[in-house]
SETI-367144 format. One record per residue (C-alpha): residue number from 0; residue in one letter; chain; x negated, y, z negated. Coordinates in pm, whole numbers, always signed. Each point is the difference from the previous one (the first is absolute). Layout:
N
NUM, A, A, X, Y, Z
...
***
This chain:
103
0, M, A, +1922, +5292, -918
1, T, A, -198, +322, +18
2, Q, A, -327, +0, +189
3, H, A, -250, +124, -263
4, V, A, -310, -152, +160
5, S, A, -62, -80, +364
6, E, A, -196, -285, +152
7, H, A, -280, +249, +57
8, D, A, +3, +78, -376
9, V, A, -9, -371, -87
10, R, A, -301, -51, +228
11, A, A, -178, +294, -166
12, I, A, +83, -126, -351
13, A, A, -117, -352, +88
14, E, A, -325, +134, +142
15, Y, A, -59, +218, -306
16, A, A, +71, -294, -234
17, R, A, -212, -228, +220
18, I, A, +289, -237, +58
19, R, A, -9, -169, +337
20, L, A, +350, -9, +150
21, T, A, +78, -150, +340
22, D, A, +226, +178, +247
23, D, A, +275, -249, -90
24, E, A, -30, +85, -373
25, I, A, +36, +379, +41
26, P, A, +378, +21, +67
27, P, A, +106, -219, -296
28, M, A, -247, +182, -227
29, T, A, +142, +334, +113
30, E, A, +352, -124, -76
31, D, A, -107, -132, -342
32, L, A, -173, +324, -100
33, N, A, +302, +207, +106
34, S, A, +226, -233, -197
35, I, A, -219, +36, -310
36, I, A, +4, +378, +28
37, D, A, +381, -6, +42
38, S, A, +31, -212, -315
39, L, A, -164, +283, -196
40, R, A, +268, +250, +106
41, P, A, +194, -20, -333
42, I, A, -301, +148, -179
43, T, A, +50, +324, +193
44, E, A, +355, +33, -135
45, Y, A, -101, +57, -365
46, D, A, +56, +349, -139
47, L, A, -348, +107, -101
48, D, A, +64, +371, -57
49, G, A, -208, +116, -296
50, V, A, -204, -321, -18
51, E, A, -371, +77, -9
52, P, A, -209, -219, +233
53, T, A, -246, -230, -173
54, F, A, -306, -183, +115
55, H, A, +32, -270, -264
56, P, A, +319, -193, -86
57, I, A, -50, +56, -374
58, G, A, -9, +377, +42
59, G, A, -197, +182, -268
60, L, A, -247, -278, -54
61, S, A, -290, +97, -220
62, N, A, -309, -179, -119
63, V, A, +107, -224, -288
64, M, A, -347, -134, -71
65, R, A, -186, +97, -312
66, D, A, -306, +219, +10
67, D, A, -323, -186, +64
68, E, A, -186, +23, -327
69, E, A, -333, -159, -81
70, E, A, +14, -257, -279
71, A, A, -266, -205, -169
72, G, A, -70, -328, +180
73, F, A, -149, -332, -101
74, T, A, -361, -35, -89
75, Q, A, -193, -257, +198
76, E, A, -2, -230, -301
77, E, A, +380, +27, -40
78, A, A, +56, -68, +369
79, L, A, -217, -312, -12
80, S, A, +124, -122, -339
81, N, A, +255, -244, +147
82, A, A, -195, -98, +311
83, P, A, -47, -377, +12
84, R, A, -352, +48, +142
85, Q, A, -227, +302, +28
86, Q, A, -358, +71, +93
87, D, A, -207, +317, -33
88, G, A, +303, +208, -99
89, C, A, +211, -114, +299
90, F, A, +285, -245, +54
91, L, A, -128, -333, +127
92, I, A, +244, -155, +245
93, P, A, -6, -309, +223
94, S, A, -104, +58, +359
95, I, A, +293, -12, +241
96, L, A, -194, +10, +325
97, G, A, -133, -354, -21
98, E, A, -352, +100, -92
99, G, A, +18, -193, -325
100, G, A, -87, +121, -343
101, D, A, +125, +299, -189
102, R, A, -26, +365, +101
***
């Protein structure tokens, strides 16, 4: 196994990530991290000549949302037309904070 990170590197990474590792946990963590990095080796064997690097896996992603256009909304009367209870042009709902009555 290739030594990609040292115990010193693992201590620095753990400190940066605010992970408390004991002295006994450093060697196995170093071995695990080196093993993980070694497992990624096949990725480096792909022929990527002529492949443009991307910052997003979908590539040429563009905004697919429609333009934000103002449309006519409900009038206050339309909005309140199906309300079970209303008062002074507002929805009247039961209190949920235990104060009793409607709000």
